[in-house]
N, C-alpha and C positions, 0 to 999 in steps of 0.2 A: 751713153755706155757706162757701165759699171767698172770698177777696177779690174775685175777679171777680164771683161770684154776688151778693154783698152790693153791690157797685157798680153792677151791672145794675138791681137792685131799688131802690136809692137813687135813680138817674137816673129810672127809670120812675115812681116815686112823686113825685118832684119836678116832673116834666113833667106830672103830673095834679094839680098844686097841692096835693099832700099831703105837704108838708114835715114837719109836725108828726108825721103818721103814720109817716113814715120814721124820724124820731127814736125813736118810741115802739117800733118793731118791729125797728130795726136797731142802735141804740146800747146799749153796756154800762152797768150802773150807775155804773161808775167812770171814765166817758169824760173825757178831757181836751180842751177846745177852745181853739185858740191863734189869735188874730187877728194880722195884720201890725202893727197899732198899737192903742193904747187908743182905745176908742170911748165916746161919751157914755152909751149905753145898757147897758154892761157892761164888766167887766174885760177886759183883753188876754187873760188865761188863766182860763178857768173850768173848775172841777174838780168832777166828779160830775154825774150826770144832771140833777138839778134846777136846778143852777147854769147848765148848758148850755141848758136849756129856758127858763129866765128871761132869759138874754142873747139868745137867739132872739126870745123874745116881745117884748122891748124893741126889736129891730130892726124887726119887723113892726108894732109900735105906732107907730113913728117914721117909717114910710114907707107910701105907697100904691103898691102893685104894679100897674103897667099890664100887664106881661108878665114871664114867666120861661122861660128854656130852660135845661136841663142837658144837657151833652154828654159822652159817654164810656160807660163807664169805661174808663181806660187802666190795665190791671193791671201789677203788678211785685211778684212774691213775695206777701207778706202785706199789701201796700199797693195803693192805686189812686188815680188822679187823675179828677177831675171838673171840667169847665169849667161855670161858671154865668154866664149873660148875663141881666141884669135891666134893665128900663125902669122907673124908679120916681120918685116924687116924695117928697122929704124934707118931712115935714109941718110941722116947725117954720120952715124956711126958705121953703118953697113951691118950691124948686128942683127942677126935673125933671132927671134925669140917667140915662145909660147907664152901668151898672156891668158889669165883666168881670173875673171872678175865678176862680182855681183853687184847688181844695180837694184836699189830700193827706190820704187816710183810711187809717188802720192798723187791721187786722182780727186779732183773736184769738178763737178758739172761736166763729166766726160772727157776731161782734158787732164794731162799730166802737168801738175803745177810745181813739182819738186822731184829731182833725181839725185840720188847719192850713191856714189861708186865706192866699193870695197875691194881692195887688192893688196897683195903683199908689198909692203913698202921698206922692208928690211928690219934690221934689229932695232 
């Protein structure tokens, strides 16, 4: 699959609440995931499939998801962008919030090898 096809499948699975299936089927074993900031449930940069899965599981365990929407993809060569919008409650704080972030994904040999997330992090 090319970057657009991978992105289209990622968006489709995320919109079916199958985010973990998307990772299982579309991510390379040596994937690198980079967050905009250090997060309580995982490192800013996770390397390798299991580390990325563990980071994602930490996020899901820390939040109640009321709704999620993925938009895109917007392709550019071997990369694509997806917009993610979430309505979540942070379990530790009880704070409900609207999250809006962009993910930049790089594809090699039909698999995502790098994901980078962009979102507001404060001043």
